[in-house]
Residue, then its C-alpha position, 0 to 999 in steps of 0.5 A: m500500500l503506497v498511500s498511508k492509512r492516515a493520509k487516506e483518513m484525512v482525505n475521507e474526513g475532509k470535505i475539500i482537497a486541493f487538486a493541482t495540474c499544470d498546463r503545457e507551459g508549466w503554469p499551475d492550476v489549483v482547484p478545490i475538489l469536493q467529489h472524491y472517492w477512494i476506489d482502490e488502495d492507491v487510486i482515487v476518482i474525482g467526479d467532476l472538474p470545475l474548470k476548463a483549465s483543469h480539464d485541459n491540463v489533465l489531457n495534456n499533462r497527466h502529472v497531478c497532485t492533491s493536498v489534504w491537511g488537518n485543522g490548524l494546518g499542523e498535519g498534511y500530505k501531498l499525494e502525487g500521481k498520474a491522472r486519466y479520464e474515464i468514460n465507460r469504466p467501473e470507475r465512472d459508474y462508481a463515481k456516478n453512484e456516489i455522487r447520486k447519494t447527495k446530488p441529482n445529476d451525474p458528473k460531467e467528467t470522471v478523472v482517475i488518479n493513480f498515486t505514485g508518491v506521498c510527501d509529508i507537508s506537516r509543520g516541522s523538520n519533516a516538511g516536504e519529505l517523501i514518505m512513500g513512493e518515488e520522486s516525480 
């Protein structure tokens, strides 16, 4: 298991995670994501991307990261990985079913992220340290 139990718990506890992408020229784009669901040990699905820039960035550069942090910003994790769009796969169906529990409409997009690394972004001497996976 690449993603630690604590990092997963924090993603599940939080209502919003930060989702970062970059365009072809290296300009970053960070958006809040509310509809995110674990579908495997190191795989998360996002039910919708709120901005066209995020959509285009995933199509042009699959490298992404998400961040989650605790109250008071004391504890946090950055999860790095590669994203892809899914149209007619079990991941999309899963996201649709989860979203329908709280919203009447289906997601416009379904993005699947396979995480390859986790960094500690907590305050203290370990800040920025890779704790699982490979440097990207």
